[in-house]
LUMGULO-681842 format. One record per residue (C-alpha): residue in one letter; x, y, z; chain. Coordinates in nm, 3 decimals, padded with zeros to 5 digits. Each point is the difference from the previous one (the first is absolute). Example, Ala and Ser with C-alpha at 12.3 -4.5 7.8 and 13.67 -1.06 7.14 Angstrom:
BEGIN
r xx yy zz c
A 01.230 -00.450 00.780 A $
S 00.137 00.344 -00.066 A $
//
This chain:
BEGIN
r xx yy zz c
M -05.801 04.801 00.352 A $
I 00.147 00.090 00.339 A $
K 00.310 00.127 -00.166 A $
L -00.208 00.269 -00.180 A $
L -00.081 00.166 00.338 A $
S 00.189 00.315 00.104 A $
I 00.028 00.158 00.347 A $
A -00.295 00.219 -00.066 A $
D -00.208 -00.300 -00.108 A $
I 00.072 -00.173 00.338 A $
V -00.132 00.310 00.181 A $
S -00.305 -00.007 -00.221 A $
L -00.051 -00.374 00.111 A $
I 00.046 00.112 00.365 A $
N -00.273 00.266 -00.064 A $
A -00.232 -00.271 -00.131 A $
C 00.071 -00.216 00.316 A $
F -00.085 00.286 00.222 A $
G -00.330 00.047 -00.176 A $
F -00.080 -00.373 00.006 A $
T 00.089 00.000 00.387 A $
A -00.244 00.298 00.053 A $
I -00.276 -00.220 -00.153 A $
I 00.091 -00.310 00.197 A $
V 00.016 00.177 00.328 A $
L -00.350 00.127 -00.040 A $
F -00.140 -00.356 -00.030 A $
S 00.236 -00.177 00.237 A $
N -00.123 -00.190 00.305 A $
L 00.294 00.111 00.211 A $
S -00.061 00.106 00.359 A $
F -00.004 00.370 -00.108 A $
S -00.291 00.229 00.061 A $
D -00.181 00.145 -00.298 A $
E 00.159 00.332 00.065 A $
M 00.345 -00.154 -00.001 A $
R -00.065 -00.182 -00.322 A $
I -00.110 00.336 -00.163 A $
R 00.295 00.174 00.134 A $
L 00.249 -00.274 -00.131 A $
S -00.170 -00.001 -00.341 A $
F 00.014 00.383 -00.012 A $
S 00.371 -00.016 00.086 A $
F 00.085 -00.261 -00.272 A $
I -00.175 00.208 -00.266 A $
L 00.206 00.307 00.106 A $
L 00.315 -00.206 -00.021 A $
A -00.110 -00.114 -00.339 A $
I -00.030 00.361 -00.108 A $
L 00.348 00.072 00.126 A $
G 00.115 -00.291 -00.202 A $
D -00.177 00.127 -00.308 A $
G 00.197 00.327 00.032 A $
L 00.317 -00.176 00.068 A $
D 00.007 -00.229 -00.298 A $
G -00.045 00.302 -00.236 A $
I 00.306 00.175 00.159 A $
I 00.209 -00.318 -00.018 A $
A -00.101 -00.058 -00.370 A $
R 00.114 00.348 -00.096 A $
K 00.329 -00.042 00.191 A $
T 00.083 -00.350 -00.133 A $
H -00.068 -00.216 -00.314 A $
A -00.365 -00.049 -00.058 A $
S -00.097 -00.347 -00.110 A $
K -00.237 -00.099 -00.280 A $
L -00.255 -00.123 00.253 A $
G 00.004 00.321 00.212 A $
E -00.302 00.174 -00.161 A $
Y -00.229 -00.295 00.004 A $
L 00.118 -00.126 00.346 A $
E -00.051 00.341 00.163 A $
A -00.366 00.031 -00.132 A $
M -00.083 -00.355 00.121 A $
A 00.149 00.069 00.341 A $
D -00.170 00.332 00.022 A $
M -00.342 -00.160 -00.090 A $
T 00.038 -00.220 00.310 A $
S 00.104 00.259 00.249 A $
L -00.153 00.319 -00.137 A $
G -00.319 -00.145 -00.141 A $
I -00.118 -00.328 00.137 A $
A 00.132 00.042 00.358 A $
P -00.140 00.344 00.062 A $
A -00.350 -00.110 -00.142 A $
I -00.004 -00.294 00.223 A $
F 00.112 00.225 00.294 A $
I -00.294 00.245 -00.071 A $
Y -00.239 -00.291 -00.026 A $
T 00.110 -00.138 00.332 A $
I -00.024 00.341 00.167 A $
Y -00.361 00.061 -00.101 A $
Y -00.138 -00.350 -00.029 A $
N -00.162 00.000 00.351 A $
L -00.157 00.328 -00.072 A $
V -00.173 -00.105 -00.335 A $
A -00.052 -00.374 00.069 A $
S -00.369 00.057 00.118 A $
C -00.086 00.220 -00.298 A $
I 00.007 -00.168 -00.337 A $
Y -00.010 00.323 -00.188 A $
C 00.278 00.154 00.207 A $
Y 00.204 -00.313 -00.056 A $
G -00.056 00.007 -00.377 A $
Y 00.105 00.363 -00.011 A $
L 00.323 -00.085 00.172 A $
I 00.078 -00.295 -00.225 A $
F -00.091 00.218 -00.308 A $
A 00.249 00.287 00.104 A $
L 00.266 -00.246 00.072 A $
I -00.042 -00.180 -00.334 A $
I 00.036 00.350 -00.158 A $
F 00.314 00.056 00.188 A $
I 00.144 -00.344 -00.099 A $
V -00.090 00.041 -00.371 A $
L 00.147 00.346 -00.018 A $
S 00.313 -00.110 00.183 A $
V 00.056 -00.275 -00.250 A $
I -00.036 00.252 -00.285 A $
R 00.234 00.250 00.178 A $
L 00.277 -00.244 00.081 A $
A -00.018 -00.178 -00.337 A $
S 00.025 00.334 -00.197 A $
F 00.248 00.163 00.230 A $
H 00.317 -00.078 -00.205 A $
I -00.177 00.072 -00.324 A $
M -00.108 00.349 00.111 A $
K 00.319 00.060 00.201 A $
K 00.139 00.362 -00.025 A $
E 00.325 00.132 00.119 A $
D -00.104 00.301 00.200 A $
F -00.357 -00.083 00.112 A $
F -00.252 -00.280 00.064 A $
V -00.319 -00.031 -00.198 A $
G -00.277 -00.065 00.249 A $
L 00.040 -00.019 00.387 A $
P 00.283 -00.254 00.072 A $
A -00.133 -00.329 00.140 A $
S 00.225 00.029 00.312 A $
A -00.169 00.340 00.075 A $
S -00.341 -00.127 -00.068 A $
T 00.060 -00.308 00.227 A $
I 00.123 00.220 00.286 A $
I -00.304 00.215 -00.006 A $
L -00.250 -00.281 -00.006 A $
L 00.204 -00.199 00.251 A $
I 00.015 00.273 00.265 A $
V -00.360 00.122 -00.029 A $
S -00.122 -00.354 00.042 A $
Y 00.253 -00.069 00.283 A $
L -00.124 00.298 00.184 A $
K -00.353 -00.135 -00.057 A $
I -00.151 00.298 -00.174 A $
E -00.392 -00.034 -00.029 A $
Y -00.121 -00.273 -00.252 A $
F -00.190 00.252 -00.211 A $
Y 00.317 00.207 -00.052 A $
I 00.231 -00.279 -00.094 A $
L -00.207 -00.109 -00.305 A $
P 00.032 00.331 -00.191 A $
I 00.365 00.028 00.106 A $
I 00.083 -00.342 -00.149 A $
V -00.181 00.080 -00.319 A $
I 00.152 00.347 -00.039 A $
I 00.351 -00.108 00.077 A $
S -00.030 -00.285 -00.242 A $
F -00.107 00.215 -00.291 A $
I 00.268 00.264 00.077 A $
M 00.248 -00.289 -00.010 A $
V -00.079 -00.063 -00.374 A $
S -00.065 00.355 -00.092 A $
N 00.204 00.213 -00.237 A $
I 00.088 00.238 00.281 A $
R 00.373 00.062 00.034 A $
F 00.176 -00.047 00.339 A $
P 00.368 00.099 00.075 A $
K 00.266 -00.253 00.067 A $
L 00.131 00.053 00.350 A $
N 00.366 00.118 00.050 A $
I 00.234 -00.150 00.245 A $
K -00.114 00.247 00.280 A $
M -00.369 -00.081 -00.045 A $
D 00.074 -00.371 -00.029 A $
T 00.192 00.014 00.335 A $
I -00.292 00.185 00.169 A $
A -00.244 -00.261 -00.130 A $
T 00.213 -00.287 00.119 A $
V 00.045 00.156 00.346 A $
L -00.376 00.051 00.038 A $
I -00.047 -00.371 -00.093 A $
L 00.247 -00.117 00.242 A $
L -00.147 00.229 00.279 A $
T -00.336 -00.153 -00.078 A $
L 00.133 -00.351 00.027 A $
I 00.161 00.079 00.333 A $
M -00.251 00.224 00.172 A $
D -00.318 -00.152 -00.154 A $
K -00.302 00.174 00.166 A $
M 00.194 00.154 00.286 A $
Y -00.057 00.367 00.082 A $
Y -00.335 00.017 -00.156 A $
S 00.126 -00.169 -00.330 A $
I 00.221 00.297 -00.070 A $
A 00.247 -00.203 -00.220 A $
P -00.250 -00.160 -00.243 A $
I -00.201 00.330 -00.011 A $
L 00.332 00.197 -00.103 A $
L 00.067 -00.272 -00.264 A $
L -00.357 00.024 -00.137 A $
L 00.022 00.394 -00.013 A $
A 00.325 -00.017 -00.177 A $
I -00.136 -00.227 -00.266 A $
I -00.331 00.195 -00.040 A $
S 00.212 00.320 -00.040 A $
Y 00.193 -00.170 -00.271 A $
A -00.308 -00.131 -00.168 A $
I -00.164 00.354 00.002 A $
G 00.299 00.223 -00.035 A $
G 00.210 -00.215 -00.245 A $
P -00.192 00.073 -00.317 A $
F -00.023 00.378 00.079 A $
Y 00.383 -00.012 00.057 A $
L 00.064 -00.151 -00.332 A $
R -00.222 00.260 -00.171 A $
L 00.173 00.290 00.183 A $
K 00.337 -00.144 -00.094 A $
K -00.100 -00.032 -00.366 A $
I -00.128 00.370 00.001 A $
N 00.322 00.126 00.172 A $
T 00.230 -00.182 -00.249 A $
A -00.206 00.086 -00.304 A $
//
């Protein structure tokens, strides 16, 4: 079985390992503060997102294995589905632990996210298009939810954000595939967020969040205008 793996598959496995580590860090009993555990988990999920982009690039440049499509989806489920859901749960647990209804709403929203993430990732290669994505990419969805929770947006705002992003992820809305220039900008913003964290009023994660939101809002309009101009 090991012989079936390609270089891209190995990157996908590293992606899964980052996602798993992000989960383990949150529940570890190491001599880290709660804030440090959250920061480390946040960083590992961002590294997993970088790995998710890298395995696709490598797969296009090299020989893709027969396991590639399945392996990538399973790895992404760990790092882009389960890990961010547990991350959000950890962030807001102390705020909702004393209110059974608030706790239930949070669990319900995260279940919606997990279920729709499974659907999204399982159907990605079936609905794969050459020039656009159908539904908001899982990586973009994860970045939005990851950053708004890391910046500790109010609890009553995070719930509708989770549900809305989850349904957009499995919608029929078309989003453009990024070119090399936009991929580079996104990578630089992720790296800056990893390095700077919340320094200078959280400027790096806020810029990354704004960039992804701009893509989520402007992407479908860009495709529509492009279609009109080429018609």
